[in-house]
C-alpha positions as CSV (number, residue, x, y, z in Angstrom):
1,X,0.0,0.0,0.0
2,X,2.9,2.4,0.8
3,X,4.3,1.8,-2.7
4,X,1.0,2.7,-4.3
5,X,0.7,5.9,-2.2
6,X,4.2,6.9,-3.2
7,X,3.6,6.2,-6.9
8,X,0.3,8.2,-6.7
9,X,2.2,11.1,-5.1
10,X,4.7,11.1,-7.9
11,X,1.8,11.1,-10.5
12,X,0.1,14.0,-8.7
13,X,3.3,16.0,-8.7
14,X,3.5,15.5,-12.5
15,X,-0.1,16.5,-13.0
16,X,0.6,19.6,-11.0
17,X,3.7,20.3,-13.2
18,X,1.5,19.8,-16.2
19,X,-1.0,22.4,-15.0
20,X,1.8,24.8,-14.2
21,X,3.5,24.4,-17.6
22,X,0.4,24.1,-19.8
23,X,-2.1,26.4,-18.2
24,X,-0.4,28.7,-15.6
25,X,3.0,29.4,-17.2
26,X,2.2,33.1,-17.8
27,X,0.3,33.7,-14.6
28,X,1.9,35.0,-11.4
29,X,1.7,31.5,-9.9
30,X,3.5,29.9,-12.9
31,X,6.1,32.7,-13.1
32,X,6.8,32.4,-9.4
33,X,7.1,28.6,-9.5
34,X,9.7,28.8,-12.2
35,X,11.2,32.3,-11.4
36,X,10.3,33.7,-14.8
37,X,10.0,37.2,-16.1
38,X,6.8,38.2,-17.9
39,X,8.7,38.5,-21.2
40,X,10.4,35.2,-20.8
41,X,7.2,33.4,-19.9
42,X,5.4,34.9,-22.9
43,X,8.3,33.9,-25.3
44,X,8.5,30.3,-24.0
45,X,4.9,29.4,-23.4
46,X,4.7,27.0,-26.3
47,X,7.8,25.2,-25.2
48,X,6.4,25.0,-21.6
49,X,3.1,23.6,-22.8
50,X,5.1,20.9,-24.7
51,X,7.0,20.1,-21.5
52,X,3.8,20.0,-19.5
53,X,2.3,17.5,-22.0
54,X,5.3,15.2,-21.4
55,X,4.9,15.5,-17.7
56,X,1.2,14.5,-18.2
57,X,2.4,11.4,-20.1
58,X,4.6,10.4,-17.2
59,X,1.7,10.8,-14.8
60,X,-0.6,8.8,-17.1
61,X,2.0,6.0,-17.3
62,X,2.3,5.8,-13.5
63,X,-1.5,5.7,-13.1
64,X,-1.8,3.1,-15.8
65,X,0.8,0.9,-13.9
66,X,-1.2,1.3,-10.7
67,X,-4.5,0.5,-12.5
68,X,-3.0,-2.7,-13.9
69,X,-2.3,-3.9,-10.3
70,X,0.3,-6.6,-9.8
71,X,0.7,-7.1,-13.6
72,X,1.6,-3.4,-14.0
73,X,4.7,-3.4,-11.8
74,X,7.0,-3.4,-14.8
75,X,5.1,-0.4,-16.3
76,X,5.3,1.4,-13.0
77,X,9.0,0.7,-12.7
78,X,9.6,1.9,-16.2
79,X,7.8,5.2,-15.7
80,X,9.4,5.8,-12.3
81,X,12.7,5.3,-13.9
82,X,11.8,7.8,-16.6
83,X,10.8,10.3,-13.9
84,X,14.1,9.7,-12.0
85,X,16.2,10.2,-15.1
86,X,14.4,13.3,-16.1
87,X,14.7,14.7,-12.6
88,X,18.5,14.0,-12.5
89,X,18.9,15.6,-16.0
90,X,16.8,18.6,-15.0
91,X,18.8,19.0,-11.8
92,X,22.0,19.0,-13.7
93,X,20.9,21.2,-16.6
94,X,18.2,23.5,-15.2
95,X,17.8,23.7,-11.4
96,X,19.0,21.7,-8.4
97,X,15.5,22.1,-7.0
98,X,14.3,19.5,-9.5
99,X,16.4,16.9,-7.8
100,X,14.2,17.2,-4.7
101,X,10.9,17.9,-6.3
102,X,11.0,15.3,-9.0
103,X,13.9,12.8,-8.7
104,X,13.9,12.1,-5.0
105,X,10.2,11.3,-4.8
106,X,10.6,9.0,-7.9
107,X,13.6,7.3,-6.3
108,X,11.7,6.7,-3.0
109,X,8.7,5.3,-4.9
110,X,10.9,3.2,-7.1
111,X,12.6,1.6,-4.1
112,X,9.2,1.0,-2.4
113,X,7.8,-0.7,-5.5
114,X,10.9,-2.9,-5.8
115,X,10.7,-3.9,-2.1
116,X,7.0,-4.9,-2.1
């Protein structure tokens, strides 16, 4: 049960990121979350929406794995691994904060799924 809760948490984080990147990018909340200027947010809104869509696919994959139950463990492990790799890459290339917001929860969930 703990593993399922942790996987759900990672999925919810990515749904939240989807909302921020696809719908709130140019709003004060979106600009604050990513420390963006008004001009930069306006100029990059299409790129951000694309990133948001990818985060949505990660969340969908995690929820799909949960929905499949025991037969979905490999799906869940795959998508958690994708989140972990994306989080590490983001921490190295964009912001160290991504390591804690994205990669660490994915790693904890990955370990929990593997130990169940």
